[in-house]
FITINU-861103 format. One record per atom (N, C-alpha, C): residue in one letter; x, y, z. Coordinates in steps of 0.001 Angstrom, whole numbers, plus 500000, padded with zeros to 6 digits. Atoms other than C-alpha are relative to their C-alpha. Example, Ala and Ser with C-alpha at 12.3 -4.5 7.8 and 13.67 -1.06 7.14 Angstrom:
% residues 2
A500890498810500000/A512300495500507800/A500900501200500000/S499180498810499940/S513670498940507140/S499230501090500730/
This chain:
% residues 229
M499099500234501115/M115500860246676820/M501179499147500480/T498847500803499620/T118249857640676876/T501244500882500039/G498794499197499840/G121631858956677949/G500777500145498725/V499209499940501227/V123226858118674621/V499427501022499027/V500583499002500900/V120748860268672673/V500271501400500531/R499719498686499422/R121174863170675113/R501437500418499715/L498606499672500254/L124947863015674796/L500222500283498521/L499852499767501434/L124675862772671038/L499564501401499633/L500503498674500309/L122575865907670867/L500955501074500496/L499068499021499454/L124948867803673125/L501274500061499176/A498731500054500714/A128019866637671224/A499884500528498580/L500155499603501400/L126551867455667815/L499410501390499831/V500484498631500103/V125243870923668675/V501174500871499566/V498920499190500553/V127530872925666406/V499391501166499247/A500528498794500628/A127155876359664869/A499649499749498548/V500407500104501400/V125240876498661601/V500667501112499212/G499398498972500836/G126536878474658659/G499240501311500095/L500616498687499890/L125892882192658837/L499544500486498631/T500494499407501227/T123968884163656255/T499758501471500233/T500253498570499852/T123632887863655603/T498597500366499538/A501364499707500452/A120046887525654422/A499131500421501178/G500986499651498981/G117139889034656330/G500556500876501101/A499364499171498986/A119156891724658113/A499207501246500316/G500847498901499585/G116204893987658745/G500060501203499080/G499950498892500942/G116759896098655657/G501143500971500254/C498905499107499633/C119917897578657172/C501085499995498919/R498923499937500982/R122652898822654816/R501222499261500513/K498844500801499609/K125742896638654806/K501111500844500623/D498946499155499460/D127944899649655641/D499502500824501180/S500524499274498844/S125774900850658516/S500848499691501228/P499237500275498771/P127360901126662002/P499624498673500646/A500435501258499395/A125256898191663229/A500569498803499252/M499467501110500789/M126323895942660366/M501511499881500168/K498565500043499774/K129950896920660862/K500314499346501342/K499821500629498697/K129643895952664544/K499744498499499903/A500319501425500138/A128010892649663592/A501136499259499302/A498884500629500719/A130828891906661153/A501218499859500911/L498883500075499057/L133401892693663850/L499769498883501013/G500325501082499072/G131596890377666270/G500238498638499375/L499791501264500700/L131671887607663682/L501485499687499868/A498557500212500105/A135415888114663228/A500559499440501317/F499560500535498704/F135935887540666971/F499489498573500197/A500541501357499871/A133650884504666879/A500805499012499167/D499201500870500872/D135645883063663984/D501344499658500633/R498731500257499308/R138757883357666174/R499802499235501314/G500287500743498787/G137004881563669026/G499809500846501233/D500219499110498858/D136601884630671276/D498512500335500066/Y501455499867500042/Y132880884136671783/Y499483501026501011/E500430499008499007/E132588886269674923/E500102501405499418/K499832498687500622/K133994889279673088/K499000500192498870/A500965499908501091/A131795888512670090/A498619500363500527/I501324499714499432/I128680888534672290/I499900501454500431/D500008498593499590/D129628891920673751/D499811500913498795/I500105499163501195/I130001893348670252/I498628499834499353/Y501348500199500542/Y126748891772669057/Y498982500840500779/R500921499186499197/R124982893496671943/R500067501469499572/E499856498621500479/E126393896816670744/E499299500182498658/A500663499920501300/A125153896086667216/A498486500065500170/I501448500016499766/I121672895326668535/I499541501321500613/R500342498692499434/R121691898540670576/R499889501041498889/L500032499061501120/L122431900428667358/L498811499750499083/D501122500351500888/D119757898559665389/D499309498744500525/P500707501161499431/P117319896304667305/P499343499109498956/D500638500793501058/D115888895098663967/D501002499188499188/L498976500732500740/L119164893536662820/L499916498515500382/V500327501378499627/V117865889974662890/V501224499092499969/L498808500836500147/L121119888425661733/L500806499943501293/T499145499931498819/T122851889569664909/T499457499153501142/Y500565500871498969/Y120435887752667227/Y500398498538499732/E499646501373500364/E121159884545665329/E501493499740500237/Q498569500148499749/Q124919885113665453/Q500286499914501496/M499816500044498554/M124681885772669183/M499595498636500550/A500447501326499554/A122726882550669667/A501073498947499726/Q498945500953500346/Q125491880625667877/Q501195500142500935/A498897499790499065/A128110882202670131/A499663499407501371/Y500425500606498733/Y126117881193673215/Y500113498472499918/E499880501457500184/E125963877647671816/E501446499555500146/A498590500374499970/A129715877549671345/A500550500006501421/L499578499920498605/L130116878482675015/L499249499012500900/G500801500919499206/G127610875831676126/G498944500693500825/R501022499238499258/R125245878532677380/R498674499846499257/Y501116500384500860/Y122243876791675888/Y498712500739500331/D501225499271499660/D119475878555677813/D500004501389499362/E499903498682500629/E120734881925676564/E499911499882498475/A500118500225501438/A121066880504673064/A498546499815499601/V501430500206500265/V117436879363673206/V499282501341499922/E500677498702499993/E116296882880674099/E500367500818498764/A499586499243501188/A118347884403671281/A499361499436498735/Y500670500585501165/Y116908881936668764/Y498510500325500005/R501416499602499930/R113401882684670020/R499810501410499456/T500086498629500505/T114025886352669352/T500185500026498486/T499743500052501437/T115400885532665908/T498751499615499222/V501145500478500787/V112364883576664738/V498756500845500237/T501111499081499783/T109946886033666325/T500104501191499057/R499784498838500863/R111487888877664351/R500036499625498520/D499934500452501405/D111997886825661172/D499590498524499948/P500500501382499903/P109780883686661087/P500433499070498874/V499609500878501109/V111301882374657834/V501466499569500093/R498607500429499838/R114804881745659196/R500004498539500451/D500175501415499706/D114626877970658970/D501133499432500854/A498878500515499202/A118119877334660400/A499820500344501478/A500223499609498603/A117186879254663557/A498910499146500629/W501043500903499485/W114031877149663934/W500597498638500346/V499355501300499730/V116169873985663699/V500768500057501308/R499176499897498801/R118599875179666346/R499129500140501243/L500897499823498863/L115770876270668613/L499403498666500416/G500608501298499676/G114062872882668387/G500992499029500611/C498984500926499484/C117265870893668936/C500433500384501407/L499541499563498681/L118354873010671893/L498921499821501060/L501086500253499048/L114944872778673539/L499988498531500415/L499925501424499687/L115334869009673320/L501161499720500949/V498819500196499160/V118809869160674855/V499773500512501414/T500159499343498701/T117799871502677676/T498734499582500727/R501252500483499397/R114581869631678474/R498947501103500050/G501039498986500109/G112457872541677346/G498663499369499656/D501342500470500320/D108788872284676472/D500041499171498713/P499934500816501215/P108559869345674019/P499034500473498918/R500939499484500997/R105559870967672363/R500616501156499226/E499321498902500695/E107602874079671599/E501088499457499082/A498952500605500829/A110464871907670334/A499404499401498731/E500626500627501163/E108133869969668045/E499481501061499037/H500477498907500852/H106581873199666783/H501158500624499232/A498846499372500646/A110011874695666057/A500525499139498861/L499489500895501037/L111185871647664124/L499004499856498856/G501029500037501040/G107885871486662279/G500067501232499109/Q499855498768500778/Q108325875114661231/Q501217499925499093/A498783500122500804/A111861874382660042/A499761499126498779/I500245500928501103/I110715871453657919/I499015500589498997/A500948499351500909/A107798873437656507/A500723500998499092/L499240499024500780/L110309876063655359/L501034499338499100/N498951500693500768/N112925873569654146/N499880498501500271/Q500254501423499798/Q111842869953653750/Q501254499153499816/T498779500769500259/T115380868915652772/T501044500174501097/D499047499795498905/D116997869857656102/D500143498706500788/S499770501277499332/S118461866580657339/S500057500163501512/G499881499781498568/G119253868045660751/G498667500173500687/A501324499806499418/A115661869090661362/A499285498663500158/H500635501317499915/H114384865589660583/H500669499145501081/A499290500800498999/A117097864050662785/A499605500420501411/C500394499523498668/C116237866247665769/C498553499636500297/L501391500382499785/L112544865576665265/L499908498510500308/G499955501424499680/G113313861862665234/G500410499761501439/A499562500132498612/A115169862234668544/A498903500419500969/L501110499569499149/L112220864123669991/L498942498912500099/H500975501099499972/H109858861316668980/H500516498841500840/L499417501068499191/L112253858808670525/L499871500319501483/D500105499567498610/D112289860811673749/D498591499792500536/R501406500143499592/R108482860607673823/R499459498604499714/E500320501412500227/E108551856887672985/E499031499791498842/R500758500166501245/R106908857372669591/R500948499335498997/Y498926500668500724/Y109110854764667999/Y499778499973498493/A500256500014501444/A107408854521664611/A500312501365499382/D499710498651500495/D107626858311664192/D501498500269500027/A498545499820499905/A111254858281665371/A500703499309498836/I499411500738501119/I112094855655662763/I499760500739498692/R500335499310501254/R110303857551659996/R500857501259499809/E499240498755500136/E112007860883660694/E501494499743499880/S498577500325500097/S115432859313661201/S500347499472498623/E499764500509501355/E115153857441657919/E499976501135498982/Q500041498850500899/Q114204860699656213/Q501287500818500115/A498750499270499795/A117226862437657765/A501150499315499278/I498921500770500632/I119509859660656504/I499871500031498482/A500198499921501451/A117952859735653035/A500539501329499454/L499531498684500426/L118825863435652850/L501504500158500204/N498565499950499711/N122286862969654362/N500422498653500577/P499657501352499534/P123577859376654571/P501012499969501146/Q499015499964498922/Q126276860472657044/Q499491500738501236/N500572499315498842/N123890862034659551/N500119499095501227/V499723500848498838/V125236860568662812/V498782499911500915/Q501166499985499124/Q122257861623664870/Q498885499134499438/G501043500819500622/G119886860019662372/G500257498524500175/H499676501422499871/H121697856678662440/H499876499528501446/L500048500430498609/L121997856578666211/L498568499963500529/T501397499997499573/T118393857579666866/T499240498849499362/L500654501109500684/L117234855071664265/L500371498678500663/G499573501242499367/G119320852347665877/G499331499767501337/I500634500144498685/I117912853002669337/I498511499700499850/A501432500241500216/A114337853163668043/A499756498582499498/L500149501367500499/L114793849895666143/L500212498989501127/A499777500895498868/A116181848259669282/A498772499934500897/Q501197499957499157/Q113105849378671197/Q498848499219499383/T501082500720500677/T110869847731668592/T500385498557499673/G499607501399500157/G112807844451668609/G500783499683498744/E499237500247501228/E114670844876665300/E501500500131500310/T498655499879499454/T118032844177666911/T501091499995498932/D498967500067501042/D120009843273663789/D500121501334499260/R499977498695500663/R119034846483662003/R500533501061500947/A499522499027499017/A119696848401665200/A501520499981500076/R498539500110499958/R123260847074665377/R500634500669498781/S499459499429501235/S123841848065661756/S500000501524500050/E500095498540499940/E122671851624662353/E500963500573501030/I499073499507498979/I124710852032665539/I501427499959499471/R498651500092500574/R127827850825663709/R500247501127498985/K499856498887500942/K127200853380660967/K500215501308500757/A499832498790499200/A126853856084663602/A501427500095500515/I498616500023499496/I130210855037665080/I500978500358498888/D499107499713501133/D131871855127661648/D499968501487499646/Y500126498621500452/Y130509858558660747/Y500367501004501094/A499649499103498891/A131232860008664201/A501480499930500333/A498562500147499744/A134942859160663947/A500609501356500346/G499401498758499539/G136877861786665855/G499229500653501126/N500811499487498891/N134024862619668225/N499939498902501059/E499846501117499076/E135113860401671092/E498827499851500962/A501132500081499073/A132192861288673363/A498853499215499373/V501088500691500691/V129651860126670796/V500374498549499720/V499564501360500330/V131683857099669703/V499953499108501243/S499981500784498768/S132126855927673307/S498593499598500429/Q501371500297499598/Q128422856189674108/Q499326499041499016/A500581500896501003/A127444854511670846/A500517498580500186/R499437501336499768/R129802851619671563/R499396499360501256/D500652500530498791/D128323851256675052/D498616499457499661/F501341500456500360/F124874851009673522/F500074498737499158/L499835501190500835/L126086848500670953/L500321498785500868/R499701501105499089/R127542846341673728/R498764499561500761/S501225500365499282/S124215846487675534/S499080499155499122/L500776500835500917/L122597845000672414/L500597498603499898/D499323501291500121/D125193842245672201/D499966499205501298/H499998500668498697/H125034841481675928/H498868500566500852/P501134499484499229/P121526842181677243/P500113499579501457/P499869500299498570/P121188842266681038/P499252498725500363/V500677501163499454/V120331839091682895/V498926500485500958/E501100499581499129/E117020839312684715/E500477500077501443/G499568499791498641/G117710840737688132/G501427500483500119/G498619499538500008/G121230841771687088/G500082501489499734/P499831498550500243/P122702845231686472/P499528500382498608/L500461499504501294/L121297847322683668/L501187500353499134/P498919499605500903/P123415847960680568/P500173501494500008/P499807498539500054/P124941851433680139/P499150500602498913/T500778499257501005/T122795853993678280/T500520501391499870/
């Protein structure tokens, strides 16, 4: 995978919205649910370590409380502990296979952490099967295809992501890189510029996108140094 796509994925891994659906049939006022709600309150304040400790207590009280595994995975993500987040998302979708957001996060994180690409593709495929309008799932699948040099597939999925959400930064950047690989340089520049516009405020992504754009405008001379990626 090109460095710019890897950085993009890392920079855009953000917590998805929480839901109280599919909580294993547990009553909302049960001790486990109260613990889960307390953990979420700490997570909302940015104390993710404390939130994880409380989520573990909730799971001890009720191992079937699927919501809590997903909340724990999001807390691990916020701390950059992606391998632990992957395991928590795996548990989530094993216990509740229809949690499409968890499938998306699992697939994207497997791509970031260089996990099994077949598992990543399966996870994203499951997410799309459950919710075909998830722009993030299509964008991550496009990045996966790009990583495996399936440029036509990368273009198709990225375009679908953008159609669903015109401001999907990952979709525009992946599309731009894939177009550059197929020789469509003018379109590639346009997509990279859109990615830069929509990523305003995310300096890590903007910087890498600009480096890639410069590499398109100033390709390396044969035998010279390679452009930044």
